[in-house]
C-alpha positions as a Markdown table, in Angstrom:
| # | Residue | x | y | z |
|---|---|---|---|---|
| 1 | Unk | -9.0 | 3.9 | -1.0 |
| 2 | Unk | -10.0 | 2.5 | 2.5 |
| 3 | Unk | -13.5 | 2.5 | 3.9 |
| 4 | Unk | -14.0 | 1.0 | 7.2 |
| 5 | Unk | -17.8 | 0.3 | 8.1 |
| 6 | Unk | -18.9 | -0.1 | 11.7 |
| 7 | Unk | -15.8 | -2.3 | 12.7 |
| 8 | Unk | -16.2 | -4.2 | 15.9 |
| 9 | Unk | -13.4 | -6.4 | 17.5 |
| 10 | Unk | -14.1 | -8.5 | 20.6 |
| 11 | Unk | -11.6 | -10.9 | 22.3 |
| 12 | Unk | -12.8 | -13.6 | 24.6 |
| 13 | Unk | -16.3 | -14.5 | 25.5 |
| 14 | Unk | -19.0 | -13.8 | 28.1 |
| 15 | Unk | -18.0 | -11.8 | 31.2 |
| 16 | Unk | -14.3 | -12.0 | 30.4 |
| 17 | Unk | -14.8 | -10.6 | 26.8 |
| 18 | Unk | -12.9 | -7.3 | 25.9 |
| 19 | Unk | -14.2 | -4.9 | 23.3 |
| 20 | Unk | -11.3 | -3.4 | 21.6 |
| 21 | Unk | -13.2 | -1.6 | 18.9 |
| 22 | Unk | -16.7 | -0.4 | 19.3 |
| 23 | Unk | -18.1 | 0.6 | 15.9 |
| 24 | Unk | -15.5 | 2.4 | 14.1 |
| 25 | Unk | -16.3 | 4.0 | 10.8 |
| 26 | Unk | -13.1 | 5.4 | 8.8 |
| 27 | Unk | -12.4 | 6.7 | 5.5 |
| 28 | Unk | -8.8 | 7.3 | 4.1 |
| 29 | Unk | -8.2 | 8.9 | 0.7 |
| 30 | Unk | -6.0 | 8.0 | -2.0 |
| 31 | Unk | -2.4 | 9.6 | -1.4 |
| 32 | Unk | -3.3 | 10.5 | 2.4 |
| 33 | Unk | -0.9 | 10.3 | 5.1 |
| 34 | Unk | -2.8 | 9.6 | 8.4 |
| 35 | Unk | -1.8 | 9.0 | 11.9 |
| 36 | Unk | -3.9 | 7.1 | 14.4 |
| 37 | Unk | -3.1 | 8.3 | 17.8 |
| 38 | Unk | -4.3 | 7.7 | 21.3 |
| 39 | Unk | -3.4 | 6.4 | 24.8 |
| 40 | Unk | -2.2 | 2.8 | 25.2 |
| 41 | Unk | -5.3 | 0.4 | 24.9 |
| 42 | Unk | -7.3 | 2.9 | 23.0 |
| 43 | Unk | -7.3 | 0.3 | 20.0 |
| 44 | Unk | -4.9 | 1.9 | 17.6 |
| 45 | Unk | -2.8 | -1.2 | 16.7 |
| 46 | Unk | -6.0 | -3.4 | 16.6 |
| 47 | Unk | -7.5 | -1.1 | 14.0 |
| 48 | Unk | -4.2 | -0.8 | 12.1 |
| 49 | Unk | -4.2 | -4.6 | 11.9 |
| 50 | Unk | -7.7 | -4.8 | 10.8 |
| 51 | Unk | -7.4 | -2.3 | 8.1 |
| 52 | Unk | -4.3 | -4.0 | 6.9 |
| 53 | Unk | -6.1 | -7.5 | 6.8 |
| 54 | Unk | -3.6 | -9.1 | 9.5 |
| 55 | Unk | -6.7 | -9.7 | 11.7 |
| 56 | Unk | -10.4 | -10.3 | 11.3 |
| 57 | Unk | -13.1 | -8.0 | 12.8 |
| 58 | Unk | -15.7 | -9.6 | 14.8 |
| 59 | Unk | -18.2 | -7.5 | 12.7 |
| 60 | Unk | -18.0 | -4.9 | 10.1 |
| 61 | Unk | -16.5 | -4.5 | 6.7 |
| 62 | Unk | -13.3 | -2.9 | 5.3 |
| 63 | Unk | -13.2 | -1.9 | 1.7 |
| 64 | Unk | -9.8 | -1.4 | -0.1 |
| 65 | Unk | -10.1 | 0.1 | -3.7 |
| 66 | Unk | -13.9 | -0.8 | -3.6 |
| 67 | Unk | -13.3 | -4.4 | -2.8 |
| 68 | Unk | -14.7 | -5.8 | 0.3 |
| 69 | Unk | -11.5 | -7.3 | 1.6 |
| 70 | Unk | -13.0 | -8.7 | 4.8 |
| 71 | Unk | -15.0 | -11.1 | 2.7 |
| 72 | Unk | -12.0 | -12.6 | 0.8 |
| 73 | Unk | -11.1 | -16.3 | 1.5 |
| 74 | Unk | -7.8 | -16.6 | 3.2 |
| 75 | Unk | -5.8 | -17.4 | 0.2 |
| 76 | Unk | -7.2 | -14.5 | -1.6 |
| 77 | Unk | -6.5 | -12.5 | 1.4 |
| 78 | Unk | -2.9 | -13.4 | 1.5 |
| 79 | Unk | -2.5 | -12.7 | -2.3 |
| 80 | Unk | -4.1 | -9.1 | -1.8 |
| 81 | Unk | -1.8 | -8.3 | 1.1 |
| 82 | Unk | 1.3 | -9.4 | -0.9 |
| 83 | Unk | 0.3 | -7.4 | -4.0 |
| 84 | Unk | -1.6 | -4.4 | -2.6 |
| 85 | Unk | -0.4 | -3.5 | 1.0 |
| 86 | Unk | 2.9 | -3.1 | 2.6 |
| 87 | Unk | 3.7 | -3.2 | 6.4 |
| 88 | Unk | 6.4 | -1.7 | 8.7 |
| 89 | Unk | 6.5 | -2.6 | 12.5 |
| 90 | Unk | 8.4 | -1.5 | 15.5 |
| 91 | Unk | 10.5 | -4.8 | 15.1 |
| 92 | Unk | 12.5 | -4.6 | 11.9 |
| 93 | Unk | 12.2 | -8.4 | 11.6 |
| 94 | Unk | 15.0 | -8.7 | 9.0 |
| 95 | Unk | 16.6 | -12.0 | 8.3 |
| 96 | Unk | 20.2 | -12.1 | 9.7 |
| 97 | Unk | 21.6 | -14.3 | 7.1 |
| 98 | Unk | 20.6 | -12.1 | 4.0 |
| 99 | Unk | 22.3 | -8.7 | 3.2 |
| 100 | Unk | 19.9 | -5.5 | 2.7 |
| 101 | Unk | 19.2 | -6.3 | -1.0 |
| 102 | Unk | 18.1 | -9.8 | -0.3 |
| 103 | Unk | 16.0 | -8.7 | 2.7 |
| 104 | Unk | 14.4 | -6.2 | 0.4 |
| 105 | Unk | 13.5 | -8.3 | -2.6 |
| 106 | Unk | 12.3 | -11.4 | -0.7 |
| 107 | Unk | 8.6 | -10.5 | -0.9 |
| 108 | Unk | 8.9 | -9.9 | -4.6 |
| 109 | Unk | 10.5 | -13.4 | -5.0 |
| 110 | Unk | 7.4 | -14.8 | -3.1 |
| 111 | Unk | 5.3 | -13.0 | -5.9 |
| 112 | Unk | 6.3 | -15.2 | -8.9 |
| 113 | Unk | 4.5 | -13.1 | -11.3 |
| 114 | Unk | 7.1 | -10.4 | -10.7 |
| 115 | Unk | 10.2 | -9.7 | -12.9 |
| 116 | Unk | 13.2 | -7.4 | -12.3 |
| 117 | Unk | 13.0 | -7.5 | -8.5 |
| 118 | Unk | 16.7 | -7.2 | -7.9 |
| 119 | Unk | 16.7 | -4.0 | -9.8 |
| 120 | Unk | 13.7 | -2.6 | -8.2 |
| 121 | Unk | 15.1 | -3.5 | -4.9 |
| 122 | Unk | 18.3 | -1.6 | -5.7 |
| 123 | Unk | 16.2 | 1.5 | -6.8 |
| 124 | Unk | 14.1 | 1.5 | -3.4 |
| 125 | Unk | 17.3 | 1.1 | -1.3 |
| 126 | Unk | 18.6 | 4.2 | -3.0 |
| 127 | Unk | 15.4 | 6.0 | -2.5 |
| 128 | Unk | 15.5 | 5.3 | 1.3 |
| 129 | Unk | 19.2 | 6.5 | 1.3 |
| 130 | Unk | 21.0 | 3.0 | 1.5 |
| 131 | Unk | 22.4 | 2.8 | -1.9 |
| 132 | Unk | 25.7 | 2.4 | -0.4 |
| 133 | Unk | 24.6 | -0.3 | 2.1 |
| 134 | Unk | 23.1 | -2.9 | -0.3 |
| 135 | Unk | 25.5 | -5.6 | 0.6 |
| 136 | Unk | 25.7 | -5.0 | 4.3 |
| 137 | Unk | 24.0 | -7.5 | 6.7 |
| 138 | Unk | 21.5 | -6.4 | 9.4 |
| 139 | Unk | 24.4 | -6.8 | 12.0 |
| 140 | Unk | 26.3 | -4.4 | 10.4 |
| 141 | Unk | 23.6 | -1.6 | 10.2 |
| 142 | Unk | 22.2 | 0.8 | 13.1 |
| 143 | Unk | 18.7 | 0.3 | 14.1 |
| 144 | Unk | 17.6 | 3.3 | 11.9 |
| 145 | Unk | 19.4 | 1.8 | 8.8 |
| 146 | Unk | 17.6 | -1.7 | 9.6 |
| 147 | Unk | 14.3 | 0.1 | 9.8 |
| 148 | Unk | 14.9 | 1.8 | 6.4 |
| 149 | Unk | 15.5 | -1.6 | 5.0 |
| 150 | Unk | 12.1 | -2.7 | 6.5 |
| 151 | Unk | 10.5 | 0.2 | 4.8 |
| 152 | Unk | 12.1 | -0.7 | 1.5 |
| 153 | Unk | 11.0 | -4.3 | 1.9 |
| 154 | Unk | 7.5 | -2.8 | 2.4 |
| 155 | Unk | 7.5 | -1.0 | -1.0 |
| 156 | Unk | 9.2 | -3.6 | -3.1 |
| 157 | Unk | 5.8 | -4.8 | -4.5 |
| 158 | Unk | 4.7 | -1.2 | -5.0 |
| 159 | Unk | 1.8 | -1.4 | -2.5 |
| 160 | Unk | -1.3 | 0.8 | -2.7 |
| 161 | Unk | -1.0 | 1.4 | 1.2 |
| 162 | Unk | 1.8 | 1.4 | 3.5 |
| 163 | Unk | 0.7 | 0.3 | 7.1 |
| 164 | Unk | 3.1 | 1.4 | 10.0 |
| 165 | Unk | 2.7 | 0.5 | 13.7 |
| 166 | Unk | 4.9 | 2.6 | 15.8 |
| 167 | Unk | 7.8 | 2.4 | 13.4 |
| 168 | Unk | 10.0 | 4.6 | 15.3 |
| 169 | Unk | 9.3 | 3.6 | 18.9 |
| 170 | Unk | 12.7 | 1.6 | 19.2 |
| 171 | Unk | 14.7 | 4.3 | 17.4 |
| 172 | Unk | 16.7 | 7.3 | 18.9 |
| 173 | Unk | 15.6 | 10.8 | 18.2 |
| 174 | Unk | 17.8 | 11.3 | 15.2 |
| 175 | Unk | 17.0 | 7.9 | 13.6 |
| 176 | Unk | 13.3 | 8.6 | 14.1 |
| 177 | Unk | 13.5 | 11.9 | 12.3 |
| 178 | Unk | 15.2 | 10.1 | 9.4 |
| 179 | Unk | 12.5 | 7.7 | 9.1 |
| 180 | Unk | 9.7 | 10.1 | 9.4 |
| 181 | Unk | 11.2 | 12.5 | 6.9 |
| 182 | Unk | 11.3 | 9.4 | 4.6 |
| 183 | Unk | 7.7 | 8.7 | 5.1 |
| 184 | Unk | 6.8 | 12.3 | 4.3 |
| 185 | Unk | 9.0 | 12.2 | 1.1 |
| 186 | Unk | 7.6 | 8.9 | 0.0 |
| 187 | Unk | 3.9 | 10.4 | 0.6 |
| 188 | Unk | 4.6 | 13.9 | -1.3 |
| 189 | Unk | 6.8 | 12.8 | -3.9 |
| 190 | Unk | 5.4 | 9.3 | -4.8 |
| 191 | Unk | 1.7 | 9.9 | -3.7 |
| 192 | Unk | 2.2 | 6.8 | -1.2 |
| 193 | Unk | -0.9 | 6.3 | 0.9 |
| 194 | Unk | 0.5 | 5.7 | 4.6 |
| 195 | Unk | -1.5 | 4.9 | 7.6 |
| 196 | Unk | 0.7 | 5.1 | 10.9 |
| 197 | Unk | 0.0 | 4.4 | 14.4 |
| 198 | Unk | 2.1 | 6.5 | 16.8 |
| 199 | Unk | 2.2 | 7.9 | 20.3 |
| 200 | Unk | 4.7 | 10.7 | 19.7 |
| 201 | Unk | 2.9 | 14.2 | 19.7 |
| 202 | Unk | 5.7 | 15.5 | 17.4 |
| 203 | Unk | 4.7 | 13.0 | 14.6 |
| 204 | Unk | 1.6 | 15.1 | 14.0 |
| 205 | Unk | 3.6 | 17.7 | 11.8 |
| 206 | Unk | 4.4 | 15.1 | 9.1 |
| 207 | Unk | 0.9 | 13.9 | 8.4 |
| 208 | Unk | -2.2 | 15.2 | 6.6 |
| 209 | Unk | -4.6 | 14.2 | 9.3 |
| 210 | Unk | -4.6 | 12.7 | 12.9 |
| 211 | Unk | -7.3 | 10.1 | 13.8 |
| 212 | Unk | -7.8 | 10.1 | 17.5 |
| 213 | Unk | -9.0 | 7.1 | 19.3 |
| 214 | Unk | -10.2 | 6.6 | 22.9 |
| 215 | Unk | -11.6 | 3.5 | 24.5 |
| 216 | Unk | -12.2 | 1.6 | 21.0 |
| 217 | Unk | -13.8 | 4.5 | 19.5 |
| 218 | Unk | -12.9 | 7.4 | 17.3 |
| 219 | Unk | -12.7 | 10.7 | 19.0 |
| 220 | Unk | -14.7 | 13.4 | 16.8 |
């Protein structure tokens, strides 16, 4: 599913350069739920962004479904992201003027090849437990509900991989549990591949495997 080979990421040049990733090799299997953990500054989010094709490595390759995604031209990368990958971030980034249903199906509208996106959005909102909140706007929902709308939006195009970067960092304990229970259910019932960055030790119980990072490298 994902194969990362000797990933390097350097910011800046010369004596002011910062080596965020220092030769990371990583494999994530189809249907696996993994957590990337480590101290702040260890390279967790940088690695996630490169695996999710949101950033380019300085060197190395990322293969997704046997395709060397790092070699794709920008237009092809954007199409690949839209069709194959889903993203959930700490910030919900919902559009205030759109209701839950409209926020969810927006990425499907961008993919003009897809049909039935409204029905699909309704189905996903039911899956995430918001079937009765379809017409509500972000301002009418709690932080946990907004994050579940963001998760539904990430799933609308049926991505091969769901990437989540600190998805519960801005939520209270009860809302965090709801979101993590949802991730667990998506993984076990729908075989959704999930790669999640987190700093919460308790999150380990939800995942199949923890990938520990320290100083830009994987801890073995």
